DRENDO-1510 file (C-alpha; in Angstrom, 1 decimal, always signed):
<recs>
REC; n; res; u; v; w
REC; 1; ILE; -4.5; -11.9; -13.3 .
REC; 2; PHE; -2.8; -14.2; -10.9 .
REC; 3; GLU; -5.7; -16.5; -9.9 .
REC; 4; ASP; -4.5; -18.3; -6.7 .
REC; 5; ASP; -0.8; -18.2; -7.5 .
REC; 6; VAL; +0.7; -15.1; -5.8 .
REC; 7; PRO; +4.4; -15.2; -4.8 .
REC; 8; TYR; +3.7; -14.6; -1.1 .
REC; 9; ASP; +1.7; -16.5; +1.6 .
REC; 10; LEU; -1.9; -15.3; +1.8 .
REC; 11; ASP; -2.4; -17.4; +4.9 .
REC; 12; ALA; +0.5; -16.0; +7.0 .
REC; 13; PRO; -0.4; -14.0; +10.1 .
REC; 14; VAL; +1.4; -11.1; +8.5 .
REC; 15; ILE; +1.6; -11.1; +4.7 .
REC; 16; GLU; +5.0; -9.8; +3.9 .
REC; 17; ILE; +5.1; -8.2; +0.4 .
REC; 18; PRO; +8.6; -8.3; -1.0 .
REC; 19; ARG; +9.6; -5.1; -2.8 .
REC; 20; GLU; +9.7; -6.8; -6.2 .
REC; 21; ASP; +6.1; -8.1; -5.7 .
REC; 22; TYR; +4.5; -4.8; -4.8 .
REC; 23; GLY; +2.9; -4.5; -8.2 .
REC; 24; ILE; +1.5; -8.0; -8.1 .
REC; 25; TRP; +0.1; -7.4; -4.6 .
REC; 26; TYR; -1.5; -4.0; -5.5 .
REC; 27; VAL; -3.2; -5.4; -8.7 .
REC; 28; ASP; -4.3; -8.6; -6.9 .
REC; 29; MET; -5.7; -6.6; -3.9 .
REC; 30; MET; -7.7; -4.3; -6.2 .
REC; 31; GLU; -9.1; -7.2; -8.3 .
REC; 32; ASN; -9.6; -9.7; -5.4 .
REC; 33; PRO; -10.5; -7.6; -2.3 .
REC; 34; ALA; -11.9; -10.6; -0.4 .
REC; 35; ARG; -8.5; -12.2; -0.2 .
REC; 36; TYR; -7.1; -9.2; +1.7 .
REC; 37; ARG; -10.1; -7.9; +3.8 .
REC; 38; GLY; -9.1; -8.0; +7.4 .
REC; 39; LYS; -5.6; -9.4; +6.7 .
REC; 40; VAL; -2.4; -7.8; +8.0 .
REC; 41; ILE; +0.2; -6.9; +5.3 .
REC; 42; GLU; +3.7; -5.4; +5.5 .
REC; 43; ILE; +5.1; -3.3; +2.7 .
REC; 44; THR; +7.9; -0.9; +2.2 .
REC; 45; ALA; +6.7; +2.4; +0.6 .
REC; 46; LYS; +7.3; +6.1; +0.2 .
REC; 47; VAL; +5.3; +8.6; +2.3 .
REC; 48; LEU; +3.0; +11.0; +0.5 .
REC; 49; LYS; +1.2; +13.7; +2.6 .
REC; 50; PRO; -1.2; +15.7; +0.5 .
REC; 51; SER; -2.1; +19.1; +1.8 .
REC; 52; GLY; -5.6; +19.2; +3.2 .
REC; 53; PHE; -5.5; +15.6; +4.4 .
REC; 54; PRO; -6.3; +14.8; +8.1 .
REC; 55; SER; -3.1; +14.8; +10.2 .
REC; 56; LYS; -3.4; +11.1; +11.1 .
REC; 57; VAL; -3.6; +10.1; +7.4 .
REC; 58; PHE; -0.7; +9.5; +5.0 .
REC; 59; LEU; -0.4; +7.7; +1.7 .
REC; 60; PRO; +2.3; +5.0; +1.5 .
REC; 61; GLY; +3.0; +3.7; -2.0 .
REC; 62; ARG; +5.2; +3.5; -5.0 .
REC; 63; MET; +5.1; +4.7; -8.6 .
REC; 64; ALA; +4.1; +2.1; -11.2 .
REC; 65; MET; +4.8; +2.0; -15.0 .
REC; 66; THR; +1.5; +0.7; -16.3 .
REC; 67; CYS; +1.7; +1.5; -19.9 .
REC; 68; CYS; +3.6; +4.5; -21.4 .
REC; 69; ALA; +3.5; +6.9; -18.4 .
REC; 70; ASP; +4.1; +6.8; -14.7 .
REC; 71; ASP; +1.0; +6.5; -12.6 .
REC; 72; THR; +0.8; +7.0; -8.8 .
REC; 73; THR; -0.3; +3.9; -6.9 .
REC; 74; PHE; -0.6; +5.1; -3.3 .
REC; 75; LEU; -3.1; +3.8; -0.7 .
REC; 76; GLY; -4.6; +5.7; +2.2 .
REC; 77; CYS; -3.2; +4.7; +5.6 .
REC; 78; ARG; -4.4; +5.9; +9.1 .
REC; 79; SER; -2.0; +6.1; +12.0 .
REC; 80; ALA; -1.6; +8.3; +15.1 .
REC; 81; TYR; +2.1; +8.3; +14.1 .
REC; 82; ALA; +1.4; +9.9; +10.7 .
REC; 83; PRO; +2.0; +13.5; +11.9 .
REC; 84; LYS; +5.7; +12.5; +12.6 .
REC; 85; LEU; +6.3; +11.3; +9.1 .
REC; 86; LYS; +7.8; +13.5; +6.4 .
REC; 87; ALA; +6.8; +13.4; +2.7 .
REC; 88; GLY; +9.3; +11.5; +0.7 .
REC; 89; GLN; +10.4; +9.4; +3.6 .
REC; 90; TRP; +10.6; +5.6; +3.1 .
REC; 91; VAL; +8.8; +3.5; +5.7 .
REC; 92; LYS; +8.0; -0.2; +6.4 .
REC; 93; VAL; +4.3; -0.3; +7.3 .
REC; 94; ARG; +2.5; -3.2; +8.9 .
REC; 95; ALA; -1.3; -2.6; +8.5 .
REC; 96; LYS; -4.6; -4.2; +8.6 .
REC; 97; VAL; -6.5; -4.0; +5.3 .
REC; 98; ARG; -10.0; -2.8; +5.3 .
REC; 99; PHE; -12.2; -1.4; +2.5 .
REC; 100; ALA; -14.3; +1.8; +2.7 .
REC; 101; ASN; -16.0; +4.2; +0.4 .
REC; 102; VAL; -13.4; +6.8; -0.5 .
REC; 103; SER; -13.9; +9.5; -3.1 .
REC; 104; VAL; -10.6; +8.8; -4.9 .
REC; 105; TYR; -11.9; +5.3; -5.6 .
REC; 106; ARG; -15.3; +6.5; -6.7 .
REC; 107; GLY; -16.7; +3.8; -4.5 .
REC; 108; GLU; -15.2; +1.2; -2.2 .
REC; 109; GLY; -11.4; +0.8; -2.0 .
REC; 110; PRO; -8.6; -0.4; +0.3 .
REC; 111; VAL; -7.6; +1.6; +3.4 .
REC; 112; LEU; -4.7; +0.6; +5.6 .
REC; 113; GLU; -5.0; +0.8; +9.4 .
REC; 114; ALA; -1.3; +1.0; +10.5 .
REC; 115; GLU; -0.3; -1.2; +13.4 .
REC; 116; HIS; +3.4; -0.5; +13.1 .
REC; 117; ILE; +5.5; +2.0; +11.2 .
REC; 118; GLU; +9.3; +2.2; +11.1 .
REC; 119; ALA; +11.9; +4.0; +8.9 .
REC; 120; ALA; +13.2; +2.0; +6.0 .
REC; 121; GLU; +16.1; +2.3; +3.6 .
REC; 122; PRO; +15.1; +3.7; +0.2 .
REC; 123; ILE; +14.3; +1.1; -2.5 .
REC; 124; GLU; +13.9; +1.4; -6.2 .
REC; 125; GLU; +10.6; +3.4; -6.4 .
REC; 126; LEU; +9.4; +2.4; -9.8 .
REC; 127; VAL; +7.3; -0.8; -10.2 .
REC; 128; TYR; +7.1; -2.5; -13.6 .
REC; 129; PHE; +4.4; -4.8; -14.9 .
REC; 130; ASN; +6.3; -6.8; -17.6 .
</recs>
């Protein structure tokens, strides 16, 4: 969709994803995984902790309006800090991007390995693609 023109620096040591560019980043990462493999990104996201997940795994993400309905766009993230997080809490996550076979992706998909997590102020949760 975005070819080489994304609104953030893919060559930065930490790729900071502004809140308004979360949707661009998410789509671009799913379509161009080689651009992000092994890179460190920083996002602000809401914590989701599904029951039955390992204690050191949480899902940071935001809701996205992709067509006519809201779809969840959350990514898996591993961190020893995860047990201290509460569902619904907003966090800033700095994480290394790797790709692994995960059942929810029905194949390979992105998994974040958290390097740093801190509390964040809530932001507008809904991401639009228009």
